[in-house]
C-alpha positions, 0 to 999 in steps of 0.5 A: 830863828827861834822857831827854826831852832826847834826843827831837827834836820835828820841829815845832821841830827841837829836843828836847822840853825846849828846845821847852818842851813838858814841861808839868810836872815828870815825876811818878815813883812808887816801887814799894811792893815789889820786885815792882812797877815804877816809874811815870813820868807825863809831860805834853807840850804840843803846839801843837794837837790836829791836830799831825801829829807828835803820835803819833810824838813820844809814842811816841819819848818813851815809848821814850826813858824806857824806854831810859834808866830801864828797860824795866820802867818803866810810862810814862804820857804825857798831852797838852795843847794850847796851842790849843783843839781843833777843834769837833766835826762839826756845831758848826764854823760856829755863826755861819752861817745857810745853807750852799749847795753850787754843783755841776756834773756835769762841768767846763767849764760855768762853775760857779766863775764862777756861784759867784763872781758869786752870792756877790758878788751876795748881798753887793751885796744886803746879805747877809753872805757867805762863799765857800769854794773846795773845788776842792783840785786846781783852785782858781780863786777867788783869780784871779776875786777878783783876790787871787792875791797875798794870803796869809791869816794866823792870829789867836788867837781864844778860845784857837784859832789861826784862819785869817783869810779874805781879803775882797774885793767884800764876800765872805769868801774862802778857797781852797787856792790861797792856800797852794800855788804857782799854777804847780805841780800839787797831787799829794795823795792823797785823805786830804791833800785832805780834811784840808786842806778840813776845816782851811779850814772849821773852823780859819778865822774865818768869823764871822757869815754869812747865806750860806756858798757852797761852790764844789765840784769837778765830778763826785762825789768824796771832796771832796763826801763830806767836805763832806756828812759835815762840814757840814749843807748847806742846799741844792745848786744844780746848774749845767749848759749846755743840752748833752745831755752836760752834762745827763746828768752834771747828773742824776748830781749831782742824784742824789748830793744826793737819795740816801736817805743824803744828803737835801740839797734841790736848790734849783734849776738854773742854765742857764749859756751858755744862748745866745751874744750877740755884743757888736755884736748885743746883741739876737741869740741863738745857741743854740750848746749847744742850747736850753733843755735845762736848763729841760727837765731842771728840769721833769723833776726838778721843781726850779726853774730859777733862771736862764738865764745867756747866754754873753757875752765880757765874762763871761770877760774879767771873770773873768780880770781879777778883776772879776766881772760881778755888780759891775756891775748895769747890764749885762745879765749883771750884772743876771742875777746879781743876779736869780739872787741874789734867786731863791736868797734866795727858794728858801732862805727857802721851803726853811727854812720848809717843810723841816727842817734838813739832817742831816750824812751819817753814811756810812762809808768 
């Protein structure tokens, strides 16, 4: 115990004894003869199995015992956890029926706007909806849902400390944006980003959901691979503008999900900014980014075109104000997102009836 009192646990800045981490009196076994070493068994209790200081603390405790009690002592250190361990991959969201990835081949096509309005529209149709902002380096959902100042807190449920999602407009929401400064760049390596993402998925109290919407980053990245290796995604929705440059990247996004090692069904395409309609001339349509490019791509790829969303000033204004267009179904844009949600429900039901459940990707690397 004196040896363990010399080891500082970084999580509390106190030694192991003061931190109450020595779960039981260390067991000491005397040798049967002079040729055998003494044996010491210690049980250390950590807050959780994902404790970042676990390995270094165990090594320090072993070294301290050998230093104070003799280098030939055989030291065995077992670990216990106050919080139950994280569920295994494939069992992380037992109460979620459908997981929908909203993706885009490139940035700037309005993917996050579509994801936010789709989630709200599904909630307005009476479904239980969760939305995870998986864009670790460019989170936008807190602002779109007008909850930038909210700070999620943890609750203890069934022996685990779980993050409680923020709720607004009938949608449960989590984003890394709740935990980092909105004015500071997130300078994380890929491993840190994927670890944070897994925590938002597995260490949160999402509860029972009909639809779990994933707002993914643009392109294809570590984040996408982590999602595919962590969750059985029901299907993907690709968002693009009619512009040929955007459509070229959309093809790459479709290919990622259709890859033989992935096999996530494409539920459909959404053509965003399909045309521009000025407020003073609601009957006019100006095809700024091209005409029906996404519709043509959907026909080429043999997938449904779920919606054509016009470019209207109010969509941008509502997003910036934290009052997404789907909240008001009496407007043309609000009705467009309600119709989109109904289309998504239809294609998901058809997919679940005709196809087996998606398997988690087992790729290495």
